[in-house]
C-alpha positions in Angstrom: -17.6 -25.3 10.2 -15.0 -24.0 7.8 -12.9 -24.7 4.8 -9.5 -23.4 3.8 -11.3 -20.6 2.0 -12.6 -19.1 5.2 -9.7 -16.8 6.0 -10.2 -13.2 7.0 -8.2 -10.1 7.8 -9.5 -7.2 9.9 -7.8 -4.1 11.2 -8.3 -1.0 13.3 -6.3 2.0 14.3 -5.0 1.6 17.9 -5.5 4.0 20.7 -2.3 2.8 22.5 0.7 1.4 20.5 0.8 -2.3 20.7 -2.5 -2.8 22.6 -5.2 -4.9 21.0 -8.3 -3.2 19.7 -11.1 -5.1 18.0 -11.0 -4.7 14.2 -14.0 -3.1 12.6 -12.7 -2.9 9.0 -12.1 -6.1 6.9 -10.2 -6.5 3.7 -11.0 -9.0 0.9 -7.4 -9.9 0.3 -5.6 -11.9 -2.4 -2.4 -12.9 -0.5 -0.9 -12.3 2.9 2.4 -13.0 4.7 2.0 -11.6 8.2 4.3 -13.5 10.4 6.7 -13.6 13.3 10.3 -12.7 12.4 12.4 -13.7 15.5 16.2 -13.5 15.8 18.0 -16.1 17.9 21.6 -16.2 19.2 23.4 -19.4 19.4 26.5 -19.7 21.6 29.8 -20.3 19.9 31.4 -21.5 23.2 33.2 -24.8 23.1 33.3 -27.7 25.6 34.4 -31.3 25.4 31.9 -33.7 23.8 29.8 -31.0 22.1 29.9 -31.7 18.4 26.7 -29.7 17.4 25.2 -26.6 18.9 23.5 -27.1 22.2 19.8 -26.5 22.9 20.5 -24.8 26.2 22.8 -22.3 24.5 20.2 -20.9 22.1 18.2 -17.8 23.1 15.8 -15.3 21.6 17.4 -11.9 21.3 14.9 -10.0 19.1 11.2 -10.6 18.6 9.8 -8.9 15.5 6.6 -9.1 13.6 5.3 -7.9 10.2 4.4 -8.6 6.7 1.8 -7.5 4.1 -1.5 -8.2 2.5 -2.6 -7.5 -1.1 -6.0 -6.3 -2.1 -7.8 -5.6 -5.4 -8.8 -2.1 -6.4 -12.4 -1.5 -5.3 -14.8 1.4 -5.1 -15.0 1.1 -1.3 -12.7 0.3 1.5 -9.3 1.5 0.2 -9.4 4.8 2.1 -8.6 3.3 5.5 -5.5 1.5 4.0 -4.2 4.7 2.4 -4.7 6.5 5.7 -2.4 3.9 7.3 0.1 4.4 4.5 0.2 8.2 4.6 -0.7 8.9 8.2 -3.9 10.9 7.7 -6.6 11.7 5.3 -9.8 13.7 4.8 -13.3 13.0 3.5 -15.6 15.7 2.1 -18.8 15.7 0.2 -18.4 16.4 -3.5 -20.1 19.7 -4.3 -23.4 19.4 -6.1 -23.3 15.6 -6.1 -25.6 13.6 -3.9 -24.1 10.6 -2.2 -20.5 11.2 -3.4 -17.5 11.9 -1.2 -13.9 12.6 -2.0 -11.1 11.2 0.2 -7.7 12.8 -0.1 -4.4 11.5 1.2 -0.9 13.1 1.4 2.0 12.1 3.6 2.3 13.5 7.1 5.4 15.4 7.9 5.8 14.5 11.6 6.3 11.3 13.6 4.6 9.0 14.2 2.3 7.1 11.8 -0.7 5.5 13.4 -0.4 2.0 14.6 -3.0 -0.8 13.9 -4.2 -4.1 15.2 -4.3 -6.5 12.3 -6.1 -9.7 13.1 -6.3 -12.6 10.7 -8.3 -15.7 11.1 -6.8 -18.9 9.7 -9.0 -22.1 9.7 -7.5 -25.5 10.6 -7.7 -28.3 8.1 -10.9 -30.4 8.5 -13.5 -27.8 9.2 -12.3 -26.4 12.5 -12.9 -22.8 13.6 -10.7 -20.1 12.2 -7.9 -19.4 14.6 -7.1 -15.8 15.6 -3.7 -14.3 15.0 -3.6 -10.6 16.0 -0.5 -8.6 15.0 -0.3 -5.6 17.4 1.4 -2.2 16.9 1.5 -2.5 13.1 2.7 0.6 11.3 2.5 0.8 7.5 5.9 1.0 5.9 4.5 1.6 2.4 2.5 0.2 -0.4 2.9 -1.1 -4.0 0.4 -0.5 -6.8 0.3 -2.7 -9.9 -1.8 -2.1 -12.9 -1.5 -4.6 -15.8 -3.5 -4.7 -19.0 -6.5 -7.0 -19.0 -6.5 -7.1 -15.2 -7.7 -5.6 -11.9 -5.3 -3.2 -10.3 -3.8 -4.5 -7.0 -2.4 -2.8 -3.9 0.0 -4.4 -1.5 0.3 -2.8 2.0 3.4 -3.5 4.1 3.6 -3.4 7.9 6.1 -3.5 10.7 4.6 -4.8 14.0 5.4 -5.1 17.7 3.7 -8.2 19.1 1.3 -11.1 18.5 -1.9 -12.0 20.4 -3.5 -15.4 19.7 -5.7 -15.5 22.8 -8.3 -12.8 21.9 -11.3 -14.1 20.1 -11.6 -13.6 16.3 -13.7 -10.5 15.4 -16.8 -11.1 13.3 -16.0 -10.0 9.7 -18.3 -7.6 7.8 -17.8 -6.0 4.4 -19.1 -3.0 2.5 -22.1 -3.7 0.3 -22.0 -3.2 -3.5 -18.2 -3.0 -3.5 -17.4 -3.2 -7.2 -14.0 -3.9 -8.8 -12.0 -1.2 -10.6 -10.3 -2.5 -13.8 -7.8 -1.7 -16.5 -10.7 -0.9 -18.9 -11.6 2.1 -16.7 -8.0 3.2 -16.4 -6.1 6.1 -17.9 -2.7 7.7 -17.5 -1.4 11.2 -18.1 2.4 11.8 -18.4 3.6 15.3 -18.7 1.7 18.5 -19.4 0.4 20.9 -16.8 -1.4 19.1 -13.9 -3.5 20.7 -11.3 -3.2 18.6 -8.1 -6.4 17.3 -6.4 -8.1 19.2 -3.6 -10.3 18.0 -0.8 -13.3 18.1 -3.2 -12.0 17.9 -6.7 -9.8 15.4 -8.6 -6.6 16.4 -10.4 -7.0 17.9 -13.8 -4.9 18.6 -16.8 -1.9 16.7 -18.0 -1.2 14.9 -21.3 -3.0 11.7 -22.1 -0.7 8.7 -22.9 -2.2 6.0 -25.1 0.8 3.6 -25.3 1.2 2.4 -21.6 0.6 -1.3 -21.1 1.6 -1.6 -17.5 2.6 0.6 -14.6 3.8 -0.2 -11.1 4.6 2.1 -8.3 6.2 1.6 -4.8 5.9 4.1 -1.9 8.3 3.6 1.0 7.9 5.5 4.3 11.6 4.9 5.2 10.7 3.6 8.7 13.6 2.9 10.9 14.4 -0.6 12.1 15.3 0.4 15.7 13.2 0.8 18.9 14.4 -2.5 20.3 15.5 -1.1 23.7 16.4 -2.6 27.1 13.2 -3.3 29.1 11.2 -4.0 26.0 11.5 -7.8 26.2 13.1 -8.0 22.8 10.1 -6.2 21.2 9.8 -2.7 19.8 9.3 -0.2 22.6 8.2 2.6 20.3 6.7 3.0 16.9 9.1 3.0 14.0 10.2 6.5 13.1 9.7 8.1 9.7 12.7 8.5 7.5 13.1 10.0 4.0 10.2 8.8 2.0 10.8 7.4 -1.5 8.7 6.6 -4.5 9.6 4.8 -7.7 8.1 2.6 -10.4 8.2 1.3 -13.9 6.2 2.1 -17.1 5.9 -0.6 -19.8 5.1 1.3 -23.0 4.8 0.6 -26.7 7.4 2.5 -28.7 5.1 4.9 -30.6 7.0 8.1 -30.3 10.2 9.6 -28.9 8.5 11.7 -26.2 9.6 9.6 -23.3 13.0 8.8 -24.8 13.7 12.5 -25.1 12.4 13.3 -21.6 14.8 10.6 -20.3 17.8 11.9 -22.2 17.1 15.5 -21.1 16.0 14.5 -17.5 12.9 16.5 -18.0 10.5 16.7 -15.0 7.1 15.2 -15.8 3.9 14.8 -13.9 2.1 11.4 -13.8 -1.6 10.9 -13.1 -2.9 7.3 -12.9 -6.6 7.0 -12.7 -9.2 4.2 -12.5 -12.8 5.1 -12.9 -15.8 2.8 -12.3 -18.4 3.2 -15.1 -21.6 3.6 -13.0 -22.1 7.2 -11.8 -22.8 8.1 -8.1 -24.5 11.2 -9.4 -24.5 13.0 -12.7 -21.0 13.1 -14.0 -19.4 11.8 -10.8 -18.0 8.3 -10.9 -16.2 6.2 -8.3 -12.5 6.8 -8.9 -9.1 6.0 -7.6 -6.4 8.5 -8.6 -2.7 8.5 -7.9 -1.0 11.9 -8.6 2.8 12.3 -8.8 3.5 16.0 -9.5 7.1 15.5 -10.4 8.9 12.4 -11.7 12.1 11.9 -13.8 12.7 8.9 -16.0 15.5 6.4 -15.6 15.4 4.9 -19.1 15.5 2.8 -21.2 16.2 3.4 -24.9 14.1 1.4 -27.4 15.6 -1.9 -28.6 14.7 -4.2 -31.4 12.3 -7.0 -30.4 12.5 -9.6 -33.1 9.2 -9.8 -34.8 7.2 -8.5 -31.8 6.1 -5.0 -31.0 8.9 -2.9 -29.6 8.3 -1.9 -26.0 10.3 0.0 -23.4 10.5 -0.7 -19.6 11.0 2.8 -18.3 11.8 3.3 -14.6 10.9 6.5 -12.9 11.7 8.2 -9.6 9.4 10.5 -7.6 11.0 13.9 -6.7 10.0 17.1 -4.9 9.6 19.8 -7.5 9.2 22.5 -4.8 5.9 23.6 -6.4 3.1 21.3 -5.3 2.0 21.1 -1.7 3.0 17.4 -1.5 5.1 15.0 -3.5 2.3 12.5 -3.9 -1.5 12.5 -3.7 -4.1 9.8 -3.6 -7.6 10.9 -4.2 -10.7 8.6 -4.0 -14.2 9.4 -5.1 -16.6 7.0 -3.3 -20.0 6.5 -1.8 -18.4 6.1 1.6 -18.8 9.2 3.7 -16.1 8.3 6.2 -12.6 6.9 5.8 
């Protein structure tokens, strides 16, 4: 028996694009909008007596699938999702630390990204069994990270898919044990200064601490193409979406405490940004579960401070990720976790 709370989402990397594979990783999600996105053509031809469009002149011309799901920042389970977003990742033991591993993710530079089967179970009203909906050939088009004060950071992963399978039985969900939440209280941000990017076994270091940031959001887009709907494919994608130019952008909401960011915006100074969330219980001495986003080069889009009545003056400062030609990658995500494998 079920209630409307008994929904689930599981996923697994496919061996063959668009062929079902039983999910073995499951996400505790906040929201999802995975759906069919069909395109129909309706004939515009005329004939006597036809005063509305005719049912026998409507046809499916494109059969597309996709959507997203949003998860909270946790100490386990995020690595597999970042691997989908960037295309690959590594996991290595943290030196001189027992039971601690560092996962590192940077964008691949060759087509294609891996594809996934994403299966969700949706229960019917009245206690019926959760019904399987498996989205096949799902390629991650990017992610969105949101960190708001007095909240848990969230991550939204977006996918483009090929097909839908509702006949294969729902996989049995299982979840990591002791999977604690990250939160704003364990967060910190560095803007500017000299940053040493993370390695396979060490987090990023350096940078200038910023104490006036209330909120930050960041969006990564893989620039996937919208083509691949070729003759013989039955209106579905016949290949994985191809990588395009990747982009990254976001917004900082800051209290107006100094002119540092204003001047960097006016001068278009390149800055580094490091956003980090650390869980307070150590895996080993001095080694804590951590999620770290590192952008070696950003430039600010504004804005100038403005009067805010009787309230504290804040700035909503947009920024764009750029390639500074120095770091090995334009973006890094590093995760310290108790999970030995991604």
